[in-house]
N, C-alpha and C positions, 0 to 999 in steps of 0.2 A: 252664305251666298249660294245661290242655286241657279239652275237653268230652268227657264219657263218657256213654254211653247203655246202659241195661240193659233187658231185658224185665222186666216186673213179677216174673215167676218168679225170674229171676236176682237181682234186688235183694232180694226177700223172703228168699230162701235165704241170701244173704250176710249180711244183717242178722240173720237168725235164728241164724246161727253165733255172731255177736257177742253177741246177746241171751242165748244159752245160756251163753256164757262169763261174762257178768255175773251171771246167775242162779245159776250153779254156784259163784260165789265166785272164779273165776279172774281176773275183772276184765279191763279193757282199758286201754291207756295213755290218758293225758289228751288226747293228740293224735289219738286214733283217729277214724276216720270215724263210728264209733258215735255219738259226741257231736255230730257235725256233721249227721248224717242221721237221727238217732233220731226226731225229730218227724215227718218225712216217712214213715218206716217205720210208726210207730204209726198215723198217719192212714190210710195205705194199707191196713194190716191191718184197721182198723175198717171201711173201705169194702168190703173183700173179704168180711168176715163178713156183711155185709148182703145179698150177692148169692146167688142160687140157684146150684146146682152148674154149670150150663152157662154162665151169665154170668161166674161166677168163673173158669172154665177159659179162656173167651175173654179176660178181662182179664189173667190170668196170662201167657198166651203171646202175645197180640197187643198188650197195653198196654206202654207204654214209660215209663221213669223216666230223666230227663236231668239231669245236673249240669254246670254251666258253671264254668270257671276252677278245675278240680281240680288241686291241686298234685301234683308228681311223687311226693312221699312218700305221699300218699293213694292214688295209683294203685299204688304199690309194696305198700301194705298190702292193697289189694284183690287184687292178684296173689297174695299169700300166702294169702289166704282162698280164692281160686279153686284154688290148688294143694292146699290142705287138703281141699277138697270133691272134687276129682278123685281124690285118694288114697282118700277114703272111698268114692266110687262104684266105683273100681277094686277095692277090697277086697271089696265086695259081689259083684262079678263073680267074683273069685278064689275066694270062699267058696261060689259057686253059690247065693247067697241068692235067694229067689224075687222079691225087690224089685229085684234087679240089672237095670240097663238100659244096655246099651252106647251107646245113643243119648244118654243123659244125659252120659256121659263126653265124647262128641263135642261136645255143646252147650257144655260147660264148656271144652273145649280150644279151641273157636272163640272164646269170650269171652277166654280167656287170650291168644290170638294177637292179637286186636284191642287189648287193653290193652298188650301188648308193642310193637305197632306205634305206639301212641300215645306210649309212652315213647321209642322210637327216633326218632320224628318230632320230639319236643321236644328231643332231644339230651340 
């Protein structure tokens, strides 16, 4: 078990991926972090909606979301979500999409490295 910390942006993005899967009917496993972290995500989303654009941006990139005693399986699930998001961001770059952002890929690769280190540390 480990402590993991996300920026609000990272957390909302990851939970948004899971939310989309649930909404689209793809579902998520009963053991998914979706079920464990859903309330925190929904509360945070409501809080973000109340903020003006500048305060929202500050919260997304400066705010932190921390979870204690995260099991290895949950970290593995998050790693899979991070990989999916990196692939999505990279495809935008490859397609020369105007929304493509190489910095975004780097942010997610950094998160991935942190999570892998956490797994390695726990053995």
